[in-house]
C-alpha angles and dihedrals in degrees: 000000000000088000091055093046090049091047091053093046090054094050091051090050091049091051091046092054092047087052093049089048092051090047091051091047093052091047092052092049090048093053092046093048090049092050091047092052093047091047092053092046093052093041092053090043091052095043100057119352091167099043112178098014116136108255100220097161142063118237124217133177121198139165122215125220087262087056092251106155116214128197109199135187114194120194145144113284084237090067091058122108120181108205146161118264117176094179138060108292090240086069092055116088094221137092116243145077141271118284134209135335123291143174118218102316096337119103110221097184127069115261113167133161115193094337093314119111111222100228105046142327128328112283090008117135113259093008098116093254092111140047092226120236096346141050102247138181111277122192108224129193112197104199097187094054091031090228137128131218144166111230124187102220141141103214144016093259091066095057115116102222133160094213124013093207097059112051148074131216121194117188127219137115123308115256096190090204090175094049116065093172093053109040100084093048089049095049091052092043091052091043103237105195120241093355093163097044132090103257141147108265141195133192146176121223140176131200136207093266093061098256123137125219126206110198137187130170124205086194117101101238143155122250090256091052095048091048093048092049088054092050091046101046116023100100097226139084133233093037122183133160153112145280114243132199110308146189113047088358094066101104134154135193114201137146087238100046142000120213109193101183101202092320096256121153113263123206097215139029137198098219135187104246116237091042099080 
């Protein structure tokens, strides 16, 4: 009797061990399958997040003597499209960088394409027709005369344009890259936020060949350090441009790199045309 009981108990233990082994094997397979799926998802996401978009720009990465790293997209002004965003740039299926200053959903910097503000109607609050509160440096491409300028203005009416159906105007803060004796006073007068603090920064610059440069740094830097890095490392002459919104708003979508800032929603984007 005892022998029969012992034999039955042994068989039960053997069956239980087999069941445990089967459960462990299934769990291992499940974990491996999940890990493989996540790996493939993240690999594909990293490899080409903007698959199929036209690549109408050149990419450059530089580091200044102060160790300020710059990511730059250079392109023709005809390939620029100022547009509304309303989400973090990573969620926009377009190449480009963040635009001007904003508060909630109101755009506080000028952003006009062919006399049409990007975030509402002409002369509407938060539409992109105005540089709110202060006259500020605004980078203007005059398509008719094929010329750039930085104009310190408050509204779209003040812009000096050859043809109002062929231009764009992006508001920011004057860099005065060609005027070392003026830039600090201009930054103060135009009220660049946190100029002396270490922040992420963005800028928009043109050169004397008619090329435009969209620039973002992932390095926490002062306005002076960012400006100096541009003068040191942008491989072009006759540079001039503007500071854009910065800190967590400094964001870039490029095939080569994504700079998410702090992933906040931004109201406006400077996009590469043909990718939206």
